[in-house]
C-alpha positions as CSV (number, residue, x, y, z in Angstrom):
1,M,35.5,99.0,14.5
2,L,32.4,98.2,12.5
3,E,31.6,94.6,11.8
4,I,29.6,93.7,8.7
5,F,28.7,90.0,8.5
6,N,26.9,88.3,5.6
7,P,26.7,84.5,6.4
8,T,24.0,83.8,3.8
9,P,25.0,84.5,0.2
10,P,22.2,85.4,-2.1
11,A,20.5,82.5,-3.9
12,P,22.1,81.5,-7.2
13,P,20.0,82.9,-10.1
14,C,20.9,80.2,-12.6
15,R,22.1,76.9,-11.0
16,V,23.2,74.7,-13.9
17,A,24.0,71.6,-11.9
18,A,24.1,70.3,-8.3
19,P,26.6,72.1,-6.1
20,E,30.0,70.5,-6.0
21,R,32.4,72.8,-4.3
22,G,30.6,74.2,-1.4
23,S,31.4,77.6,0.1
24,I,34.2,79.4,1.8
25,R,34.1,82.3,4.3
26,V,36.4,85.2,3.7
27,G,37.1,88.4,5.7
28,L,38.4,91.9,4.9
29,V,39.8,94.6,7.1
30,Q,39.5,98.3,6.2
31,H,41.8,100.4,8.4
32,R,43.2,103.9,8.8
33,W,47.0,104.4,8.8
34,Q,48.3,106.2,11.9
35,P,51.9,107.1,12.9
36,D,51.7,105.1,16.1
37,A,52.9,101.7,14.9
38,R,51.6,99.9,17.9
39,A,48.1,101.3,17.5
40,L,48.1,100.6,13.8
41,R,49.0,96.9,14.3
42,A,46.4,96.7,17.1
43,E,43.6,97.9,14.8
44,L,44.6,95.5,12.1
45,D,44.9,92.6,14.5
46,E,41.5,93.3,16.0
47,G,40.0,93.1,12.6
48,I,41.8,89.9,11.7
49,G,40.7,88.4,15.1
50,R,37.0,89.5,14.6
51,A,37.0,87.9,11.1
52,A,38.6,84.7,12.3
53,D,36.1,84.5,15.2
54,R,33.4,84.6,12.6
55,G,35.0,81.7,10.8
56,A,36.9,83.4,8.0
57,A,39.4,81.1,6.4
58,V,41.4,84.0,5.0
59,V,41.5,87.7,5.8
60,F,42.5,90.3,3.2
61,L,44.3,93.6,4.2
62,P,44.8,96.9,2.2
63,E,47.8,97.9,0.1
64,L,51.1,98.8,1.8
65,T,49.4,97.4,5.0
66,L,51.7,98.8,7.7
67,S,53.0,101.9,5.8
68,R,52.0,105.4,5.3
69,Y,51.2,105.8,1.6
70,P,54.4,107.3,0.3
71,A,53.6,108.3,-3.3
72,D,51.4,111.3,-2.6
73,R,54.6,113.2,-3.0
74,R,57.8,112.9,-5.0
75,P,60.6,111.1,-3.1
76,Q,63.4,112.8,-1.3
77,G,66.5,110.8,-1.3
78,V,66.5,107.1,-2.4
79,P,62.9,105.9,-2.5
80,A,63.8,102.3,-1.7
81,D,65.1,103.3,1.7
82,L,61.5,103.0,2.7
83,A,61.4,99.4,1.5
84,E,61.6,96.2,3.6
85,D,62.7,92.6,3.2
86,L,60.1,90.2,2.0
87,E,60.4,87.6,4.8
88,A,62.7,89.5,7.3
89,G,60.6,92.7,7.4
90,P,57.8,93.9,9.6
91,T,54.9,93.2,7.3
92,F,55.5,89.5,7.0
93,A,56.3,89.2,10.7
94,F,53.0,90.9,11.6
95,A,51.0,88.8,9.2
96,A,52.6,85.5,10.3
97,E,52.1,86.3,14.0
98,A,48.4,87.3,13.4
99,A,47.8,84.2,11.3
100,R,49.2,81.9,13.9
101,R,47.4,83.6,16.8
102,H,44.0,83.7,15.1
103,G,44.3,80.4,13.1
104,T,43.5,81.9,9.7
105,S,45.3,82.8,6.5
106,V,46.3,86.5,6.2
107,H,46.9,88.5,3.1
108,A,48.9,91.7,3.3
109,S,50.9,94.1,1.1
110,L,54.4,95.7,1.4
111,Y,57.0,97.8,-0.3
112,Q,59.5,95.1,-1.0
113,R,63.3,95.7,-1.1
114,A,64.5,94.4,-4.5
115,D,67.7,96.3,-5.4
116,A,68.3,96.7,-9.2
117,G,70.4,99.8,-9.0
118,D,67.5,102.2,-9.8
119,G,66.5,103.1,-6.2
120,L,63.1,101.5,-6.6
121,G,61.5,98.4,-5.1
122,L,58.5,96.2,-5.7
123,N,54.9,96.5,-4.5
124,T,54.2,93.0,-3.3
125,A,51.1,91.2,-2.1
126,I,51.7,88.2,0.2
127,L,49.5,85.4,1.6
128,V,50.5,83.7,4.9
129,G,49.0,80.4,6.1
130,P,47.6,79.7,9.5
131,D,50.9,78.2,10.5
132,G,52.7,81.5,9.7
133,S,54.4,80.2,6.5
134,L,54.6,82.2,3.3
135,Q,52.1,80.7,0.9
136,A,52.1,83.1,-2.0
137,T,53.5,86.3,-3.4
138,T,52.5,88.5,-6.4
139,H,54.1,91.8,-7.6
140,K,52.1,94.7,-8.8
141,L,52.3,95.0,-12.5
142,H,50.8,98.3,-13.5
143,I,52.1,101.5,-11.8
144,P,50.2,104.8,-11.7
145,V,52.0,108.0,-12.7
146,T,49.5,110.8,-11.8
147,A,49.4,113.6,-9.3
148,G,49.2,112.3,-5.7
149,Y,50.0,108.8,-6.9
150,H,53.7,109.1,-8.1
151,E,54.2,105.4,-7.7
152,D,56.5,105.2,-10.8
153,L,59.1,107.0,-8.6
154,Y,58.9,104.3,-5.9
155,F,57.9,101.0,-7.5
156,R,59.3,99.0,-10.3
157,P,56.6,97.1,-12.3
158,G,56.5,93.4,-11.6
159,P,58.4,91.2,-14.0
160,A,56.6,89.9,-17.1
161,S,57.6,86.3,-16.3
162,D,54.6,84.5,-14.7
163,P,52.7,87.8,-14.3
164,Y,49.4,86.3,-13.2
165,P,50.0,83.4,-10.9
166,V,47.0,81.6,-9.5
167,H,47.5,80.2,-6.0
168,S,45.6,77.3,-4.4
169,P,46.9,77.0,-0.9
170,A,46.0,73.8,1.0
171,P,44.5,75.7,4.0
172,L,41.9,77.3,1.7
173,G,40.4,74.0,0.5
174,G,40.7,74.3,-3.2
175,L,40.1,78.1,-3.5
176,R,42.0,79.4,-6.5
177,L,43.0,83.0,-6.1
178,G,45.0,85.8,-7.7
179,L,46.6,88.7,-5.8
180,P,47.0,91.7,-8.1
181,T,47.3,95.1,-6.5
182,C,45.4,98.4,-6.8
183,W,46.2,100.0,-10.2
184,D,46.0,96.5,-11.7
185,E,42.3,96.6,-10.9
186,W,41.6,99.1,-13.7
187,F,42.9,96.8,-16.5
188,P,40.5,94.3,-18.0
189,E,43.5,92.3,-19.3
190,V,44.4,91.4,-15.7
191,A,41.1,90.0,-14.6
192,R,40.7,88.2,-17.9
193,S,44.2,86.6,-17.7
194,Y,43.5,85.3,-14.2
195,S,40.1,84.0,-15.2
196,L,41.7,82.1,-18.1
197,S,44.1,80.6,-15.7
198,G,41.2,79.2,-13.5
199,A,41.1,81.7,-10.7
200,D,37.9,81.9,-8.5
201,L,38.7,85.1,-6.7
202,L,40.9,88.2,-7.1
203,A,42.0,90.2,-4.1
204,Y,43.1,93.8,-4.9
205,P,44.8,95.4,-2.0
206,T,44.2,99.0,-2.6
207,A,45.1,102.6,-1.5
208,I,42.9,105.0,-3.4
209,G,41.2,108.2,-2.6
210,S,41.0,111.8,-3.7
211,E,42.6,113.4,-6.8
212,P,44.8,116.4,-5.7
213,D,44.5,118.1,-9.1
214,H,40.7,117.7,-9.2
215,P,39.5,117.9,-5.6
216,G,35.8,117.9,-6.6
217,F,36.1,114.6,-8.5
218,D,35.0,111.5,-6.6
219,T,36.3,108.4,-8.3
220,Q,34.8,106.0,-5.8
221,P,31.8,105.0,-7.9
222,L,34.0,104.4,-11.0
223,W,36.5,102.4,-9.0
224,Q,33.8,100.1,-7.7
225,Q,32.0,99.8,-11.0
226,V,35.0,98.8,-12.9
227,I,35.9,96.0,-10.4
228,V,32.3,94.8,-10.4
229,G,32.4,94.8,-14.2
230,H,35.5,92.7,-14.2
231,A,33.8,90.2,-11.9
232,I,30.8,89.9,-14.2
233,A,32.9,89.7,-17.4
234,N,35.2,87.0,-16.0
235,G,33.0,85.0,-13.5
236,L,35.1,86.0,-10.5
237,F,34.7,86.9,-6.9
238,M,36.3,90.2,-6.0
239,V,37.7,91.4,-2.7
240,A,38.8,95.0,-2.6
241,P,40.3,96.2,0.8
242,N,41.0,99.9,0.9
243,R,42.2,102.3,3.6
244,H,40.4,105.4,4.8
245,G,41.5,108.7,6.3
246,D,43.8,111.6,5.4
247,E,47.5,111.2,4.6
248,G,49.5,114.0,3.1
249,T,47.7,115.3,0.0
250,L,45.2,112.5,-0.1
251,S,41.9,111.5,1.5
252,F,41.4,107.8,1.1
253,Y,37.7,106.9,0.7
254,G,37.5,103.4,2.1
255,S,34.3,101.7,0.7
256,S,36.0,98.3,0.7
257,F,33.8,95.6,-0.6
258,I,33.3,91.9,-1.6
259,C,31.3,91.0,-4.7
260,D,30.3,87.8,-6.5
261,P,30.5,86.8,-10.2
262,Y,27.1,88.3,-10.8
263,G,28.3,91.7,-9.5
264,R,26.2,91.5,-6.3
265,I,27.8,93.3,-3.4
266,L,28.0,90.8,-0.5
267,A,29.4,93.2,2.0
268,Q,30.7,96.8,1.9
269,A,32.4,99.2,4.4
270,P,31.7,102.9,4.7
271,R,33.9,105.6,3.3
272,D,35.2,106.9,6.6
273,A,35.4,104.2,9.3
274,S,37.5,101.2,10.1
275,A,35.5,98.0,9.5
276,V,35.7,94.2,9.2
277,L,33.7,92.5,6.5
278,V,32.9,88.8,6.5
279,A,31.0,87.0,3.7
280,D,30.4,83.4,2.5
281,L,31.3,82.7,-1.2
282,D,29.3,80.0,-3.1
283,L,32.2,78.7,-5.2
284,D,29.8,77.0,-7.7
285,L,28.6,80.4,-8.9
286,R,31.7,80.7,-11.2
287,R,30.7,77.5,-12.9
288,D,27.0,78.5,-13.2
289,W,27.6,81.9,-14.6
290,S,30.4,80.9,-17.0
291,T,28.3,78.1,-18.3
292,L,25.3,80.4,-19.0
293,F,27.5,83.1,-20.5
294,P,30.6,81.4,-21.8
295,F,32.7,84.5,-22.4
296,L,36.0,82.6,-22.2
297,R,34.9,80.0,-24.9
298,T,33.6,82.6,-27.3
299,R,36.6,84.9,-27.4
300,R,38.4,85.9,-30.6
301,P,42.1,86.1,-29.7
302,D,42.9,86.1,-33.4
303,T,41.5,89.7,-33.5
304,Y,43.3,91.0,-30.4
305,A,46.7,91.8,-31.9
306,S,46.4,95.5,-31.0
307,L,46.4,94.6,-27.3
308,T,50.0,93.6,-27.5
309,A,51.2,96.4,-29.7
310,P,53.7,98.9,-28.3
311,V,52.2,101.3,-25.7
312,P,51.6,104.7,-27.4
313,D,52.8,107.8,-25.6
314,T,49.4,109.4,-25.6
315,P,46.4,109.0,-23.3
316,L,44.1,108.4,-26.2
317,G,46.1,105.7,-28.0
318,D,47.4,105.9,-31.5
319,V,44.4,107.8,-32.9
320,A,46.2,108.8,-36.1
321,G,47.6,105.3,-36.8
322,P,46.2,102.5,-39.0
323,V,43.2,100.5,-38.0
324,P,44.6,97.2,-36.5
325,G,44.9,94.6,-39.1
326,T,44.8,97.0,-42.0
327,S,46.9,99.7,-43.5
328,A,44.1,102.3,-43.4
329,P,44.2,105.2,-40.9
330,L,41.3,105.7,-38.6
331,A,38.7,108.0,-40.2
332,P,38.1,111.4,-38.5
333,A,34.8,111.8,-36.7
334,A,32.1,113.3,-38.8
335,Q,31.1,116.8,-37.9
336,G,28.3,116.9,-35.4
337,S,28.6,113.2,-34.5
């Protein structure tokens, strides 16, 4: 397992006041799923241990941490037969044991059993404290529906009540973090909502790779750029743990990374190897950047009504509908434009 350690964050480019909050050291493990459950857990535990030995206060793990990614194919039978109990299942048990053994907080992800009569479950991120206690949970809100990622046939979207919880566990010394999952990372509304609620950091447990219908299309640069863009637009640290390796119809491209509110990559894993990343986060960077570029204070929510309009059943939106706030339809593009 590769180890990439960045104990010295880059200098703040625009310090607006004396440091107040200090820094926190975080870790991330990128792994490859394998059918041997003991070997899988051993690889993850090694990564958690290495990060903890480097002083990481919290270690973040990829989406569906202990599971083969199921949604590369349509389900046979009841999808939720693959689900597990939140606290009585293997993922929480693994995370709790690792947290206690290594003396660090551990973030993980699981297919949670949550029976509603539809055969589906929830895709849930958890945070476990160094004492093995459950500190936080957050359900994945946005569910992909495309070839190779048939998650709508497995997962129910998280409820709209308290959709963007910000957690501040005591063991993390005031760090305020959100725990959305994978497909959530493509939506600017998610990062903005967390930023408005005071988050410092978002961790996106992820399972992303090839596109079965377009095998020559590599989405890795786009995936990274959109997350980095959300970091810049919202003054957030981003932690994106992904898996690597081949599973069914998919080849996962790893490339897990940690970035700061200026979009600077603090540590990054390769595409095709297991790795542990450790980096120090200067928590005053959020204050500095958000003071210099006060995006949150200069918003115009009175103009954002279209963002809460019903979702159109077309990939391009309601292109024939009225311009938001008017009764006039959108004008067709001029020829040659």
